C-alpha positions as CSV (number, residue, x, y, z in Angstrom):
1,M,111.7,88.5,50.2
2,G,113.9,85.8,49.4
3,F,118.3,85.4,50.2
4,N,120.4,83.1,48.5
5,G,123.2,81.4,50.7
6,R,123.1,80.5,54.7
7,V,122.5,82.2,57.3
8,A,125.9,81.0,60.1
9,N,125.4,84.4,62.5
10,L,122.8,85.2,64.6
11,D,123.9,88.6,64.4
12,E,123.4,89.0,61.1
13,P,120.9,91.8,60.0
14,L,117.6,90.9,59.0
15,Q,117.8,92.6,55.9
16,K,120.3,91.1,54.4
17,V,118.2,87.4,54.8
18,L,114.1,89.3,54.6
19,G,114.7,92.7,52.6
20,D,114.9,96.2,53.6
21,K,110.9,96.4,53.9
22,T,110.0,93.0,56.3
23,A,113.4,94.3,58.5
24,K,112.1,98.2,58.5
25,V,108.8,96.7,59.6
26,L,110.1,94.4,62.6
27,A,112.5,97.0,63.5
28,K,110.1,99.5,63.7
29,G,107.0,97.4,65.4
30,L,108.6,94.5,67.3
31,D,112.4,96.0,67.9
32,L,114.0,92.8,66.1
33,H,117.2,93.6,64.2
34,T,118.9,90.4,63.7
35,V,118.8,87.0,62.8
36,G,118.7,86.2,66.8
37,D,116.0,88.6,67.5
38,L,114.0,87.0,65.6
39,L,114.2,83.6,66.6
40,H,114.1,84.3,69.9
41,H,110.8,86.0,68.6
42,Y,108.6,83.0,70.2
43,P,104.9,82.2,69.7
44,R,103.1,83.6,72.6
45,R,100.9,80.3,72.3
46,H,100.4,77.6,69.9
47,A,96.4,77.0,68.0
48,H,94.8,73.9,67.9
49,R,92.1,74.0,65.3
50,G,90.3,70.8,66.7
51,E,87.7,68.4,65.1
52,L,85.6,69.2,62.2
53,T,82.2,70.9,64.2
54,P,78.6,70.7,62.1
55,L,77.1,74.3,61.1
56,N,74.2,73.4,62.6
57,D,75.8,73.4,66.0
58,L,78.0,76.3,66.1
59,Q,77.9,78.4,69.2
60,D,78.5,82.0,70.2
61,G,81.7,82.9,70.9
62,E,83.6,79.6,70.3
63,H,87.1,78.5,67.9
64,V,85.8,76.0,65.4
65,T,87.0,74.1,62.4
66,V,84.6,73.6,59.6
67,M,84.3,71.5,56.2
68,A,81.7,73.2,53.6
69,E,81.4,74.2,50.1
70,V,81.2,77.9,48.5
71,V,77.6,78.3,47.5
72,K,77.7,82.1,46.8
73,V,80.1,84.9,47.1
74,Q,79.1,88.7,46.9
75,G,80.9,91.9,48.2
76,R,78.8,95.7,48.8
77,S,80.7,98.8,50.5
78,L,80.1,99.8,54.4
79,T,77.6,102.5,54.0
80,R,78.9,103.9,57.4
81,S,82.7,104.1,56.7
82,P,85.0,103.5,53.7
83,G,85.6,100.3,53.0
84,Y,84.0,97.2,51.3
85,V,82.9,93.8,53.3
86,L,83.4,90.4,50.8
87,E,81.1,88.3,52.3
88,I,81.4,84.4,51.2
89,T,78.6,82.1,52.6
90,V,78.9,78.2,52.6
91,T,77.3,75.4,53.6
92,D,77.7,71.6,54.9
93,G,73.9,70.1,54.3
94,T,73.7,70.8,58.3
95,G,73.5,74.6,58.1
96,E,75.2,77.6,56.8
97,L,78.0,79.7,57.3
98,R,78.6,83.3,56.5
99,L,82.6,84.1,55.8
100,S,83.3,88.1,56.0
101,F,86.4,89.5,54.9
102,F,86.7,93.5,55.3
103,G,88.8,95.7,52.9
104,R,89.3,97.5,49.6
105,K,87.4,96.3,47.2
106,G,89.4,94.0,44.8
107,S,92.2,93.7,47.3
108,F,91.0,90.3,48.6
109,V,92.6,86.8,47.6
110,P,89.7,84.8,49.0
111,E,87.9,86.5,45.9
112,R,89.8,84.5,43.3
113,D,90.4,81.2,45.5
114,L,86.6,80.8,46.9
115,S,84.7,80.9,43.8
116,P,81.1,78.7,44.5
117,G,81.2,75.4,44.1
118,T,84.9,74.6,45.9
119,R,84.8,73.1,49.0
120,G,87.6,73.9,51.7
121,L,88.6,74.3,55.3
122,F,87.4,77.0,57.6
123,A,88.7,78.2,61.5
124,G,88.4,81.3,63.4
125,K,85.6,82.0,66.0
126,I,82.1,82.3,65.5
127,S,80.2,85.8,65.7
128,S,76.2,86.3,65.0
129,Y,74.8,89.5,64.0
130,N,70.7,90.1,63.2
131,Q,69.8,91.6,59.6
132,R,67.1,93.6,59.5
133,N,64.3,91.3,58.4
134,G,65.5,89.4,62.0
135,K,67.6,86.5,60.8
136,V,70.2,86.0,62.7
137,V,73.3,85.2,60.7
138,R,76.5,83.2,62.2
139,Q,79.8,84.6,60.8
140,L,83.5,84.0,60.7
141,A,85.1,87.3,60.6
142,H,88.5,86.8,58.5
143,P,88.8,83.4,59.0
144,Q,91.9,81.2,57.9
145,Y,91.0,78.9,55.3
146,K,92.4,76.2,53.1
147,V,90.7,75.0,49.6
148,V,90.4,71.0,49.4
149,A,89.7,68.7,46.5
150,A,86.4,66.8,47.2
151,S,88.4,63.2,46.1
152,D,91.0,64.6,49.6
153,A,89.1,66.0,51.5
154,D,89.1,63.9,54.7
155,R,92.6,63.1,54.7
156,A,93.0,67.3,53.8
157,A,90.9,68.0,57.1
158,R,92.1,65.4,59.5
159,E,95.1,66.8,58.7
160,W,94.4,70.4,58.6
161,A,92.6,69.9,62.0
162,D,96.0,68.6,64.0
163,E,97.9,71.1,62.4
164,I,99.5,73.4,65.2
165,I,99.6,76.7,64.4
166,P,102.0,79.3,66.0
167,I,100.1,82.4,67.3
168,Y,103.1,85.1,67.0
169,P,103.2,88.9,68.8
170,T,102.6,91.1,65.9
171,T,102.8,94.7,64.4
172,K,101.3,97.1,62.3
173,G,101.9,96.3,58.7
174,L,103.0,92.1,59.4
175,D,99.8,89.9,60.5
176,I,100.8,86.4,62.1
177,D,101.4,84.7,59.2
178,A,104.0,86.8,57.9
179,I,106.1,86.6,61.1
180,G,105.7,82.9,60.3
181,K,106.8,83.0,56.8
182,S,110.1,85.2,57.9
183,V,110.9,82.5,60.1
184,G,110.2,79.6,58.3
185,L,113.0,81.8,56.2
186,L,115.2,82.0,58.9
187,L,114.8,77.9,59.6
188,D,115.8,77.0,56.2
189,Q,118.5,79.0,56.1
190,I,120.0,78.9,59.2
191,D,123.4,76.7,59.9
192,L,123.7,77.2,63.9
193,G,127.1,75.3,64.2
194,A,128.1,73.6,67.0
195,D,125.6,73.7,70.2
196,P,126.9,76.3,73.0
197,M,125.7,73.6,75.7
198,P,128.1,71.3,76.2
199,D,127.0,67.8,75.0
200,D,128.2,66.0,77.8
201,L,125.2,68.2,80.0
202,R,123.0,68.0,77.0
203,R,123.0,63.8,77.1
204,R,123.1,64.1,80.9
205,R,119.4,66.4,81.0
206,G,118.4,64.9,77.5
207,M,117.8,67.8,76.0
208,T,117.4,68.6,72.5
209,D,120.1,69.7,69.9
210,L,119.3,73.5,69.7
211,K,118.4,73.6,66.0
212,S,116.1,71.2,66.4
213,A,114.6,73.4,69.4
214,Y,113.9,76.5,67.4
215,E,112.4,73.9,64.6
216,G,109.9,72.9,67.8
217,I,109.1,76.1,69.2
218,H,108.2,77.7,66.0
219,R,106.6,74.5,63.0
220,P,106.5,71.7,65.8
221,K,104.2,69.0,63.8
222,K,103.3,67.1,66.7
223,W,103.1,68.6,71.0
224,R,105.3,66.4,72.5
225,E,108.0,68.2,69.7
226,L,106.6,71.0,71.2
227,E,107.4,70.3,74.8
228,V,110.9,68.8,74.2
229,A,111.5,72.7,72.7
230,K,110.9,74.6,75.2
231,D,112.4,72.5,78.0
232,R,115.6,73.1,75.7
233,L,114.7,77.2,75.3
234,K,114.0,77.3,79.3
235,W,116.6,75.6,80.5
236,D,119.2,77.9,78.3
237,E,117.7,81.1,79.4
238,A,118.1,80.2,83.0
239,F,121.8,78.3,82.5
240,V,122.9,81.8,80.8
241,L,121.6,83.3,83.4
242,Q,123.1,82.2,86.2
243,I,126.4,81.3,84.7
244,A,126.4,85.6,84.9
245,L,125.7,85.1,88.2
246,A,127.9,82.4,89.7
247,Q,130.9,83.8,88.1
248,R,130.0,87.1,90.1
249,R,129.6,85.0,92.9
250,L,132.7,83.4,92.0
251,A,134.7,87.0,91.5
252,A,132.9,88.8,94.9
253,A,134.7,85.9,97.0
254,A,138.0,86.7,95.7
255,L,138.1,90.9,96.5
256,P,139.5,91.4,99.7
257,A,137.5,92.8,103.4
258,K,138.6,93.5,106.5
259,P,137.5,90.3,108.8
260,R,134.9,91.5,111.6
261,P,135.5,87.9,114.0
262,A,133.3,88.9,117.3
263,T,134.6,90.2,120.0
264,P,134.2,88.3,123.1
265,G,133.0,90.5,126.3
266,G,132.4,93.0,123.7
267,L,129.0,95.5,122.4
268,L,127.4,92.2,121.1
269,D,127.7,90.3,123.8
270,A,126.5,93.2,126.6
271,F,123.6,94.0,124.4
272,D,122.8,90.1,124.5
273,E,122.3,90.2,128.3
274,R,120.5,93.4,128.0
275,L,118.0,92.0,125.7
276,P,114.4,91.7,127.2
277,F,113.4,88.6,125.3
278,D,114.6,85.5,123.5
279,L,116.2,85.2,120.1
280,T,113.5,83.0,117.7
281,E,115.8,79.8,117.2
282,G,115.3,81.1,113.5
283,Q,116.9,84.8,114.5
284,R,119.9,82.9,116.0
285,E,120.4,80.7,113.7
286,V,121.1,83.4,110.7
287,G,122.6,85.5,113.5
288,T,125.4,82.6,113.2
289,E,125.9,82.8,109.4
290,I,126.1,86.3,109.7
291,A,128.9,86.2,111.8
292,A,130.8,83.7,110.3
293,D,130.4,86.1,107.0
294,L,132.0,88.8,109.3
295,S,134.8,87.1,109.8
296,V,136.2,86.3,106.6
297,E,139.0,87.7,104.4
298,H,136.0,88.4,101.8
299,P,132.8,90.7,101.8
300,M,129.9,89.2,102.8
301,H,126.8,89.5,100.5
302,R,123.5,88.4,102.1
303,L,120.3,89.1,101.4
304,L,118.3,88.4,104.8
305,Q,114.4,88.6,104.3
306,G,111.9,87.5,106.2
307,D,108.0,88.4,106.7
308,V,106.4,91.4,108.6
309,G,107.8,91.6,112.1
310,A,110.1,88.7,112.3
311,G,112.6,90.3,114.1
312,K,115.4,91.3,110.9
313,T,116.1,94.7,113.4
314,V,117.6,92.9,115.7
315,V,119.4,90.2,113.6
316,A,121.2,92.8,111.3
317,L,121.8,95.3,114.6
318,R,123.6,92.3,116.4
319,A,125.8,92.4,113.0
320,M,126.3,96.0,113.4
321,L,127.1,95.7,116.7
322,Q,129.9,92.9,115.6
323,V,131.7,95.3,113.1
324,V,131.4,98.2,115.7
325,D,133.9,95.8,118.2
326,G,135.9,94.7,115.6
327,G,136.7,98.6,115.4
328,G,134.6,99.3,112.4
329,Q,131.6,101.1,111.5
330,A,128.0,100.0,110.0
331,A,126.1,102.5,107.7
332,L,122.1,101.3,107.9
333,L,120.3,103.0,104.6
334,A,117.2,103.8,104.6
335,P,114.7,104.9,102.1
336,T,112.9,107.0,103.7
337,E,113.1,109.4,106.4
338,V,110.1,108.1,108.2
339,L,111.6,104.5,108.3
340,A,115.7,105.9,109.0
341,Q,114.0,108.1,112.2
342,Q,111.9,105.2,113.3
343,H,115.5,102.7,112.7
344,Y,117.8,105.4,115.0
345,R,114.7,105.4,117.4
346,S,114.4,102.0,117.3
347,I,118.1,101.1,118.0
348,T,118.8,104.0,120.2
349,G,116.2,102.9,122.2
350,M,117.0,99.1,122.0
351,L,120.8,100.0,123.1
352,G,120.5,102.0,125.8
353,E,123.1,103.6,127.9
354,L,125.2,101.2,124.9
355,A,124.6,103.9,122.3
356,Q,125.5,107.0,124.9
357,A,129.4,106.8,124.3
358,G,130.9,109.9,125.9
359,Q,127.9,110.8,127.9
360,I,127.6,110.8,131.7
361,G,125.6,107.4,132.4
362,G,127.1,106.0,129.2
363,A,128.1,102.3,129.6
364,E,132.1,101.2,129.1
365,Q,131.8,99.5,126.0
366,A,129.2,101.7,124.6
367,T,129.1,103.4,120.9
368,R,127.4,106.0,119.2
369,V,124.6,106.1,116.8
370,T,124.1,108.7,114.7
371,L,121.6,110.0,112.4
372,L,122.4,112.1,109.1
373,T,119.2,112.8,106.5
374,G,118.7,115.6,103.9
375,S,116.1,117.7,106.2
376,Q,118.5,117.6,109.0
377,G,119.7,121.8,109.6
378,A,123.0,122.8,108.9
379,K,124.5,122.2,112.6
380,A,122.8,118.2,113.6
381,R,124.4,117.8,109.5
382,K,127.4,119.1,110.5
383,T,128.1,117.4,113.9
384,A,126.7,114.0,111.6
385,L,129.0,114.3,109.0
386,L,131.8,114.9,111.4
387,E,131.3,111.7,114.1
388,A,130.9,109.2,110.8
389,A,134.3,110.8,109.9
390,S,136.2,110.6,112.5
391,G,134.9,107.0,113.6
392,S,132.9,108.1,117.0
393,A,129.4,107.2,115.9
394,G,129.6,103.2,115.4
395,I,126.5,102.9,113.4
396,V,125.2,105.8,111.3
397,V,121.4,105.8,110.0
398,G,120.2,107.1,106.9
399,T,118.7,108.0,104.2
400,H,119.8,108.6,100.2
401,A,121.8,111.7,102.2
402,L,124.5,108.8,103.3
403,L,125.2,108.6,99.5
404,Q,126.5,112.6,98.9
405,D,130.4,112.6,98.3
406,Q,130.9,114.5,101.1
407,V,129.9,112.0,103.7
408,Q,133.0,110.0,104.9
409,F,133.7,107.2,107.4
410,A,136.7,106.1,109.3
411,D,136.2,102.9,108.5
412,L,133.6,101.9,106.8
413,G,132.8,98.3,107.9
414,L,129.3,96.6,107.0
415,V,126.7,98.7,105.2
416,V,123.0,97.4,106.0
417,V,120.4,97.8,103.1
418,D,116.7,98.7,104.4
419,E,114.5,97.7,101.6
420,Q,116.5,97.5,99.6
421,H,113.6,97.0,96.4
422,R,113.0,101.0,97.0
423,F,117.4,101.6,96.4
424,G,118.4,101.6,92.6
425,V,121.6,100.0,91.5
426,E,124.0,102.7,91.5
427,Q,122.5,104.2,94.8
428,R,123.9,100.9,96.9
429,D,127.3,101.2,94.5
430,A,127.0,104.6,95.9
431,L,128.1,103.4,99.8
432,R,130.7,100.7,99.1
433,E,132.6,103.3,96.9
434,K,133.3,104.6,100.1
435,V,135.8,102.5,101.8
436,S,139.5,102.4,100.7
437,G,141.4,99.2,100.0
438,G,138.7,97.0,99.8
439,R,135.4,96.5,99.9
440,P,132.8,96.4,102.8
441,H,130.2,93.5,103.7
442,V,126.9,94.0,103.1
443,L,123.7,92.9,103.8
444,V,120.9,93.4,102.5
445,M,116.9,93.4,103.7
446,T,113.5,92.8,103.0
447,A,110.6,92.8,104.5
448,T,108.2,91.5,101.3
449,P,109.0,88.0,101.0
450,I,110.4,86.5,98.1
451,P,109.8,83.7,96.0
452,R,112.7,81.1,96.4
453,T,113.2,81.8,92.2
454,V,113.2,85.0,92.5
455,A,115.6,84.9,95.7
456,M,118.1,82.2,93.0
457,T,117.8,85.1,90.0
458,V,117.2,88.3,91.1
459,F,119.5,88.3,93.9
460,G,121.8,85.2,93.0
461,D,124.8,86.3,93.7
462,L,123.9,86.9,97.0
463,E,123.4,84.6,100.0
464,T,120.4,84.1,101.1
465,S,118.9,84.2,104.9
466,V,115.1,83.8,106.0
467,L,113.7,84.8,109.0
468,G,110.0,82.8,108.7
469,Q,109.5,82.8,112.4
470,L,107.6,85.4,114.2
471,P,108.7,85.9,117.4
472,A,107.1,85.0,121.0
473,G,104.4,87.4,122.0
474,R,103.3,88.7,118.3
475,A,99.9,89.1,117.9
476,Q,97.5,87.8,115.3
477,I,96.0,90.1,112.6
478,Q,92.4,89.1,111.1
479,T,91.6,90.6,107.8
480,H,88.4,91.2,106.7
481,V,87.1,92.6,103.2
482,V,84.8,95.6,103.6
483,P,82.4,95.2,99.9
484,P,80.3,97.6,98.0
485,E,77.5,95.0,98.3
486,K,77.3,95.2,102.0
487,P,77.5,98.7,103.1
488,A,76.3,98.2,106.4
489,F,80.1,96.9,106.9
490,L,81.5,100.2,106.1
491,A,79.1,101.6,108.8
492,R,80.3,98.6,111.4
493,T,84.2,100.1,110.0
494,W,83.6,103.3,111.9
495,E,81.8,101.8,115.1
496,R,84.8,99.3,115.6
497,I,87.6,102.4,114.9
498,R,85.2,104.3,117.5
499,E,85.4,101.6,120.2
500,E,88.9,100.8,119.6
501,A,89.9,104.6,120.7
502,G,87.6,104.5,123.7
503,Q,89.8,101.6,124.9
504,G,93.0,103.3,124.7
505,R,94.2,102.0,120.9
506,Q,94.9,103.4,117.5
507,I,93.9,103.5,114.3
508,Y,95.7,103.5,110.7
509,I,93.8,104.7,107.7
510,V,95.6,104.6,104.9
511,C,94.5,105.9,100.9
512,P,96.5,105.4,98.1
513,R,96.8,109.6,97.6
514,I,97.0,113.1,99.1
515,G,94.0,114.9,97.4
516,E,92.3,115.6,94.3
517,Q,95.7,117.4,92.4
518,E,98.4,115.7,94.0
519,G,99.8,112.2,92.5
520,D,98.9,108.8,93.4
521,E,101.1,107.3,96.5
522,G,99.5,104.1,95.7
523,D,99.6,101.5,93.1
524,V,96.1,103.2,91.1
525,P,97.4,102.8,87.7
526,A,97.7,98.6,87.8
527,A,94.6,98.3,89.4
528,E,92.9,100.3,86.8
529,A,93.6,98.3,84.0
530,E,92.9,95.2,85.6
531,D,89.1,95.9,85.7
532,G,88.3,99.1,83.4
533,P,87.8,103.0,84.0
534,R,86.6,103.7,87.4
535,R,86.4,107.0,89.9
536,S,89.4,108.4,90.7
537,P,91.1,107.2,94.1
538,L,90.5,108.3,97.7
539,G,92.4,110.8,98.6
540,I,93.5,111.5,102.3
541,M,92.0,115.8,102.2
542,E,88.5,114.2,100.7
543,L,88.3,112.5,103.3
544,L,89.4,114.1,105.7
545,P,86.7,116.8,106.6
546,R,84.1,113.7,106.8
547,L,86.3,112.2,109.3
548,E,86.3,115.4,111.6
549,G,83.1,116.3,111.3
550,E,80.9,112.9,110.8
551,L,82.3,109.7,110.9
552,L,85.1,110.3,113.3
553,A,84.1,113.6,115.4
554,G,85.7,114.0,119.1
555,L,88.8,111.6,118.0
556,R,92.3,113.3,117.7
557,I,92.9,113.0,113.6
558,G,96.7,113.3,113.0
559,V,97.6,113.7,109.0
560,L,101.1,112.1,107.4
561,H,101.9,111.9,103.9
562,G,105.3,112.0,101.8
563,K,105.2,116.0,100.8
564,L,104.7,117.0,105.0
565,H,108.2,118.9,105.3
566,P,110.2,115.5,107.3
567,D,110.4,117.8,110.9
568,E,106.1,118.0,110.6
569,K,106.2,113.7,109.5
570,D,108.5,113.1,112.8
571,A,105.8,115.5,115.0
572,V,102.8,113.5,113.7
573,M,104.7,110.2,114.5
574,R,106.0,111.3,117.5
575,R,102.7,112.1,119.3
576,F,101.4,109.1,117.3
577,A,103.5,107.0,119.1
578,A,102.8,109.2,122.2
579,R,99.3,108.3,122.3
580,E,98.2,111.8,121.9
581,L,96.9,111.0,118.3
582,D,93.9,107.9,118.0
583,V,93.7,107.9,114.4
584,L,96.5,108.6,111.7
585,L,95.0,109.1,108.6
586,A,98.3,108.6,106.1
587,T,99.2,107.4,102.9
588,T,101.6,104.7,102.3
589,V,104.6,106.5,103.7
590,I,103.6,104.0,106.8
591,E,104.0,101.1,104.6
592,V,107.5,99.9,106.8
593,G,109.1,100.4,109.8
594,V,106.3,102.6,111.7
595,D,105.9,100.7,115.1
596,V,103.4,101.7,117.4
597,P,102.9,98.5,119.3
598,N,99.6,100.2,120.9
599,A,97.8,100.6,117.1
600,T,95.3,97.2,116.5
601,V,93.2,98.7,113.9
602,M,94.4,99.7,110.1
603,V,91.4,100.4,107.2
604,I,92.8,100.0,103.5
605,M,90.7,102.7,101.9
606,D,90.2,101.9,98.1
607,A,92.1,98.9,98.8
608,D,92.6,97.5,95.6
609,R,94.2,100.3,94.1
610,F,97.2,98.8,96.0
611,G,99.9,95.5,94.5
612,V,99.1,92.1,96.9
613,S,102.6,93.1,98.8
614,Q,102.0,96.8,99.9
615,L,98.7,95.1,101.3
616,H,100.7,92.8,103.3
617,Q,103.0,95.8,104.5
618,L,100.5,98.0,105.6
619,R,98.7,95.0,107.8
620,G,102.3,94.5,109.3
621,R,101.5,98.0,110.9
622,V,98.9,96.5,113.9
623,G,99.7,93.4,116.0
624,R,102.8,94.3,116.6
625,G,102.7,93.8,120.8
626,Q,100.5,91.6,122.7
627,L,96.9,93.2,121.6
628,H,95.7,91.3,118.2
629,G,95.2,93.5,115.6
630,L,92.5,93.9,112.4
631,C,92.9,95.0,109.4
632,L,89.7,96.3,106.8
633,L,90.2,96.2,102.8
634,V,87.3,98.7,102.3
635,T,86.8,98.6,98.2
636,D,84.1,99.4,95.7
637,A,85.7,96.3,93.5
638,E,82.7,93.8,92.5
639,P,82.3,90.3,93.4
640,G,84.7,87.6,90.6
641,S,86.7,90.7,89.7
642,K,90.9,90.0,89.5
643,S,91.3,93.2,92.2
644,R,88.3,91.4,94.2
645,E,90.2,88.0,93.9
646,R,92.9,89.9,94.9
647,L,92.1,91.0,98.2
648,D,90.2,87.8,99.0
649,A,94.3,86.3,99.1
650,V,94.8,88.9,101.3
651,A,92.8,87.8,103.8
652,S,93.0,84.3,103.4
653,T,96.2,84.4,105.1
654,T,99.2,86.3,107.0
655,D,101.9,84.0,105.3
656,G,103.6,86.4,103.3
657,F,105.8,83.7,101.2
658,K,102.0,82.2,99.7
659,L,100.8,86.3,99.2
660,S,104.8,86.8,97.5
661,R,104.4,84.2,94.9
662,L,100.7,85.3,94.2
663,D,101.9,88.7,93.6
664,L,104.8,87.5,91.5
665,E,101.7,85.6,89.4
666,Q,100.1,89.1,88.8
667,R,102.6,91.6,88.0
668,R,105.3,91.5,84.9
669,E,108.7,90.2,86.3
670,G,110.9,92.7,84.9
671,D,114.3,92.0,83.7
672,V,116.2,89.5,85.8
673,L,119.2,91.5,85.2
674,G,118.1,94.5,86.9
675,A,117.7,96.4,83.3
676,A,113.9,97.1,84.3
677,Q,115.1,99.9,86.1
678,A,116.4,101.3,82.6
679,G,113.3,100.8,81.4
680,R,113.8,97.7,79.4
681,S,111.9,94.6,78.8
682,S,112.7,91.1,80.9
683,S,115.6,88.6,79.5
684,L,113.5,86.1,80.5
685,R,111.3,85.2,77.3
686,L,110.1,81.3,77.9
687,L,111.2,81.1,81.5
688,T,109.0,82.0,84.8
689,L,110.0,83.1,88.1
690,Q,106.6,81.0,89.5
691,D,106.5,78.2,87.1
692,D,109.9,76.9,86.7
693,E,112.0,76.8,90.0
694,K,112.7,73.3,89.5
695,V,114.7,74.8,86.3
696,I,116.2,77.4,88.0
697,L,117.6,75.2,90.8
698,A,119.0,72.7,88.8
699,A,120.4,75.9,86.2
700,R,122.2,77.2,88.9
701,E,123.7,74.3,90.2
702,E,125.2,73.2,87.1
703,A,126.1,76.6,86.3
704,T,128.1,76.8,89.6
705,A,129.7,73.5,89.1
706,L,130.7,75.1,85.5
707,V,131.7,78.0,86.7
708,N,134.4,77.0,89.3
709,A,136.2,74.4,87.4
710,D,136.3,77.3,84.0
711,P,135.5,80.6,85.7
712,E,136.2,82.4,82.4
713,L,134.5,79.6,80.0
714,A,137.8,79.0,78.1
715,G,136.6,75.7,76.8
716,H,132.9,76.5,76.5
717,P,133.2,79.2,73.5
718,G,130.1,79.1,72.6
719,L,128.3,79.6,75.7
720,A,130.5,82.6,76.2
721,A,128.9,83.7,72.9
722,E,126.2,82.8,74.5
723,L,126.5,84.9,77.9
724,A,128.0,87.6,75.6
725,A,124.3,88.3,73.8
726,L,123.1,88.1,77.5
727,L,125.2,90.6,79.1
728,D,125.4,93.4,76.7
729,A,127.0,97.1,78.4
730,D,124.5,98.4,80.6
731,R,123.9,94.8,82.3
732,T,127.5,94.3,82.7
733,E,127.9,97.2,84.4
734,Y,124.3,96.6,86.8
735,L,126.5,93.3,87.9
736,E,129.3,94.7,87.6
737,K,127.6,97.0,90.8
738,T,125.2,94.7,92.8
């Protein structure tokens, strides 16, 4: 492995620098192909060998560094498997330690380096085993070591113990040392040229140069040097990403859209007059922001987020009515038929005669609300398509069916995307393309609270509005874990359900999946990986016979899951809403949008199989009226397990924003540019969305100022090259569509 010359290009193929053999292993095992790829293959952590430990003080499981002298070297063949072990016994005068190296006979470098009488430093993790004679032997398996001369022992020991060791993600055929040597070869040869970060910005923020940052992350001599390097490289990740998003915001602001200013005395004013409740201060503030956005000649791109029950639907409906007043149409895209039907019933119910245009009893300013889903019959579908295309329907509510080519609008002015995380980029883009001569205004809603850092990155090209205040009259929800060590709690759960049903109230029971053969509808794989192999999650078809025959005999139980025909789903939900059912046994199809104020209890079976946000969403189905809600998280997760800690956290607070931060810590961040939708890994290597909010906020401000002054980065060619490297074809397409 070697190369004579300078490496001046991060795009240089690794085989030119490291040779074919090493380059092939890096490409196959770690997906590293260029000099830049390897330089950005940062250590996952940095180890410190630490103080020397006397051999008589060693404890199992400790990572130690010892100074000792070799007293015995012997090798032996393994009896139960092919192979060979080299065993070297060392002592420091206080005790003995065995060094074990496994491999093929004659292949050991330590056998040549560590002959009896040799003095050395040895580092690794202590373990022990019992010999046949009952003697306990402490050992280091494959320790790091360094031979030292007796006269130089003290100084060498201090230097070696203080050395910072980069620990790289490895692959078969290349260990940590080999990767470190490969990186070192690049660092010795590379000529990065001018620093891509503007000099004035770098000086203002007190950042080191890029070459020093690479040196500091890969082979730091001091811990401070490592921290300075991380600060610079984190900044680069945040800054280049925010430049991409700032360019998108600037480009979006230049696109044309038909303004839809408020119309005094129109449909919106009539709706406000008939509202049976007062809007919260937050709803009024966000409504004012949206109304202003809709009034300009450039498309609104706004994210509306709020906790469960914060009243986002009313805010979105008021925006839709403003657009209808302006002669346009609004489309509400929902991820499931259950939610689309729920939105349709909710909107028509809130509007009353204002949704009955052309009908007897319809108000003078009335419009029409149309539902379009994939399961509709031919006649209903034809009517819905005609109402959307003719413009007679001011509001069109639907599922993915809205995205089909045959769906046309007379004048689509606003697209509202509910539970946006359920949709891919292409699906959202398809609706926007149904507007000729401009772009529609876009309002993206989510009931899953999003940490500020995520909003600034994943949704960095959208303006963000937050509803943090719950409407007056919303009841409290108590949450309790029903654990395996307290079986009486589970028995009490069924008693409580009977008591609530006896008072005319209703109950949800949620299971992770439908049955033994059907696919899961919960978050099962992540939960199983967390705490090891476990039994299969409970299915609703397995629980149903026990409920009907024993646990809840005599109560009216309905079943709802994703594989039912949409008409059956709708029928079950209508019966539950009409109080014809006491208990709704369901999968997560009820996670969002289901609104039954009479439901007071939510029981989640195998609750540890679900993610934090999912549990919070499910919990939000109760306590939606004047009646207090109760959520019971049934689990067999043991105390102290990660799953149990997650459930305890959900039970401890109803603040969705706190829980969203916990959820972010426990999940992979994915690719913040959206490529995770295609199964790609994250473009963030050091920057973490949960820990680096200050960095992201500062980078956003600096990037916005720079892009406003130099939109095409003409005066910053180094940054333009960094941006081009970040934005490959797939990611560019993603940003074009978002």
